[in-house]
C-alpha positions in Angstrom: 0.1 0.0 0.0 2.7 2.5 0.9 4.7 1.9 -2.2 1.5 2.3 -4.3 1.1 5.6 -2.8 4.7 6.7 -3.1 4.5 5.8 -6.7 1.3 8.1 -7.0 3.0 10.9 -5.3 6.1 10.8 -7.6 3.9 10.4 -10.7 2.0 13.6 -9.6 5.2 15.3 -8.8 6.5 14.5 -12.2 3.6 15.7 -13.9 3.2 18.9 -12.3 7.0 19.6 -12.9 6.6 18.8 -16.7 3.3 20.8 -17.0 4.7 23.9 -15.4 8.0 23.4 -17.3 10.1 23.5 -14.0 12.1 20.5 -15.2 13.4 22.4 -18.1 16.6 23.5 -16.2 17.2 20.0 -15.2 17.1 18.7 -18.6 19.1 21.4 -19.9 21.9 21.0 -17.5 21.9 17.4 -18.1 22.2 18.1 -21.9 25.2 20.2 -21.3 27.0 17.9 -19.1 26.5 15.1 -21.5 27.1 16.7 -24.8 29.3 19.6 -23.9 31.6 18.5 -21.1 33.7 21.6 -21.2 30.8 24.0 -21.0 29.8 25.9 -17.7 26.4 25.0 -16.3 24.6 28.4 -15.6 22.8 28.6 -12.4 19.0 28.2 -12.4 18.5 31.9 -12.1 20.8 32.5 -15.3 19.1 29.8 -17.2 15.7 31.4 -16.4 17.0 34.9 -17.4 18.2 33.5 -20.7 15.1 31.5 -21.4 12.8 34.6 -20.7 15.2 36.9 -23.0 14.9 34.3 -25.7 11.1 34.1 -25.5 10.7 37.8 -25.3 12.8 38.4 -28.3 10.8 35.8 -30.6 8.3 37.7 -32.7 6.1 34.4 -32.6 5.4 34.8 -28.9 3.0 37.6 -29.4 2.1 40.1 -26.9 3.2 39.4 -23.4 0.9 41.2 -20.9 2.7 40.5 -17.5 
């Protein structure tokens, strides 16, 4: 029973992280470590700033209200 509950909680946590794209930094850091071993891995704050700047520079994103 407890293992089934733990699996369910892990599944919900995974789903929420994917839905909110919170796991994007983890995927990016893993990608850099695997494919570019000499590259410096940015902090989460630096990553979020790069991602926001890239999204705002893309004209396909449209108007951003907030």
